[in-house]
C-alpha positions as CSV (number, residue, x, y, z in Angstrom):
1,M,138.0,149.9,60.7
2,T,140.0,146.7,60.4
3,A,137.8,144.6,62.7
4,F,134.4,145.6,61.3
5,A,134.3,148.0,58.3
6,R,136.9,146.1,56.4
7,Q,135.5,142.6,57.2
8,L,131.8,143.2,56.5
9,P,132.0,144.0,52.8
10,I,134.5,141.2,52.2
11,Q,132.1,138.7,53.9
12,A,129.2,140.1,51.9
13,I,131.0,139.8,48.5
14,C,132.2,136.3,49.4
15,E,128.6,135.3,50.3
16,M,127.3,136.7,47.0
17,L,130.0,134.9,45.0
18,G,129.5,131.7,46.8
19,I,133.0,131.4,48.2
20,P,133.0,128.6,50.7
21,A,133.2,129.7,54.3
22,E,136.4,127.7,54.8
23,D,138.1,129.7,52.0
24,R,137.1,133.2,53.0
25,H,140.2,133.7,55.1
26,R,142.0,134.1,51.7
27,F,140.3,137.4,51.3
28,T,139.9,138.6,54.9
29,D,143.5,137.9,55.8
30,V,145.1,139.6,52.8
31,D,146.9,142.8,53.4
32,E,145.9,146.1,51.7
33,S,148.7,145.8,49.1
34,A,146.2,145.0,46.2
35,G,144.2,148.1,47.0
36,R,147.3,150.2,47.0
37,I,147.7,149.7,43.2
38,L,145.0,152.4,42.8
39,D,146.6,154.9,45.2
40,P,148.5,157.8,43.6
41,T,151.5,157.2,45.9
42,P,154.0,154.8,44.2
43,M,154.2,151.4,45.7
44,T,157.5,150.1,47.2
45,P,159.0,147.1,45.4
46,A,158.0,144.9,48.3
47,E,154.3,146.1,48.2
48,L,154.3,145.6,44.4
49,D,155.7,142.0,44.8
50,R,153.0,141.3,47.5
51,A,150.2,142.7,45.3
52,N,151.4,140.7,42.3
53,R,151.6,137.5,44.3
54,N,148.2,138.0,45.8
55,T,146.7,138.7,42.3
56,L,148.2,135.5,40.9
57,E,147.1,133.5,43.9
58,G,143.6,134.9,43.7
59,A,143.4,134.3,39.9
60,A,144.4,130.7,40.4
61,Y,141.9,130.2,43.2
62,F,139.0,131.7,41.1
63,D,140.0,129.6,38.1
64,D,139.7,126.5,40.3
65,L,136.4,127.7,41.8
66,C,134.9,128.5,38.4
67,A,135.8,125.0,37.2
68,R,134.1,123.6,40.3
69,R,131.0,125.7,39.6
70,R,130.9,124.4,36.0
71,R,130.9,120.9,37.3
72,E,128.8,121.5,40.4
73,P,126.6,124.6,40.0
74,T,125.2,126.3,43.1
75,D,122.8,129.2,43.7
76,D,125.4,132.0,43.7
77,L,126.7,134.8,41.6
78,L,129.8,133.0,40.5
79,T,127.7,130.1,39.1
80,A,125.5,132.6,37.3
81,M,128.6,134.3,35.8
82,V,130.1,131.0,34.7
83,Q,126.9,130.0,33.0
84,S,126.1,133.4,31.5
85,E,126.4,133.8,27.7
86,T,126.6,136.8,25.5
87,E,126.1,137.0,21.7
88,H,129.7,135.8,21.5
89,G,129.3,132.8,23.8
90,K,130.4,132.1,27.4
91,L,132.5,134.6,29.3
92,T,136.2,133.9,28.9
93,R,138.5,133.2,31.9
94,E,139.8,136.7,31.6
95,E,136.3,138.2,31.6
96,L,135.4,136.2,34.7
97,S,138.6,137.2,36.4
98,A,138.1,140.8,35.6
99,N,134.5,140.8,36.9
100,V,135.4,139.1,40.1
101,S,138.3,141.5,40.6
102,L,135.9,144.4,39.9
103,L,133.4,143.2,42.5
104,F,136.1,142.9,45.2
105,G,137.8,146.2,44.2
106,A,134.8,148.4,43.7
107,G,132.5,146.7,46.2
108,H,135.1,146.5,49.0
109,K,137.0,149.8,49.4
110,T,134.0,152.0,48.7
111,T,131.9,150.1,51.3
112,V,134.7,150.2,53.9
113,N,134.9,154.0,53.4
114,L,131.1,154.4,53.5
115,I,130.9,152.5,56.8
116,G,133.8,154.5,58.3
117,N,132.5,157.9,57.1
118,G,128.9,157.1,58.1
119,L,129.9,156.1,61.6
120,L,132.2,159.2,61.9
121,A,129.3,161.4,60.8
122,L,127.0,159.8,63.4
123,F,129.5,160.2,66.2
124,R,130.0,163.9,65.2
125,N,126.3,164.4,65.1
126,R,125.1,162.7,68.3
127,D,121.5,164.0,67.8
128,Q,121.3,162.0,64.6
129,L,122.9,158.9,66.3
130,R,120.2,159.1,69.0
131,K,117.5,159.4,66.4
132,L,118.8,156.4,64.5
133,Q,119.0,154.4,67.8
134,Q,115.4,155.4,68.6
135,E,114.0,154.8,65.1
136,P,116.3,152.3,63.3
137,G,113.7,152.0,60.5
């Protein structure tokens, strides 16, 4: 799960957002403390401190990356978000941050679980695994 199912969606989201390859370790190397915020089990003070620190560091990183995309637009989702306008004007820093967080939160954990549960279902139903291997389309 850690080596594949967790890494694949992070890489995909980073690619969509246009996060430079040299910066992606910021997201692949982060522990699961941020995701624990949504768990019903209370976090320990240490987990909460780590999650808060990761959140602040992530927000600072995206503030900087958004500023770079304003100066040097590229063909990625983050540039599109920075350039987008509503009837009230450009998205605010808080709106950009909330949308990026939503993409990581909603797009990551659900996809990790989908990959894991999908593979488990295939391994429990070997006939379906063989069918998929024979007819990947």
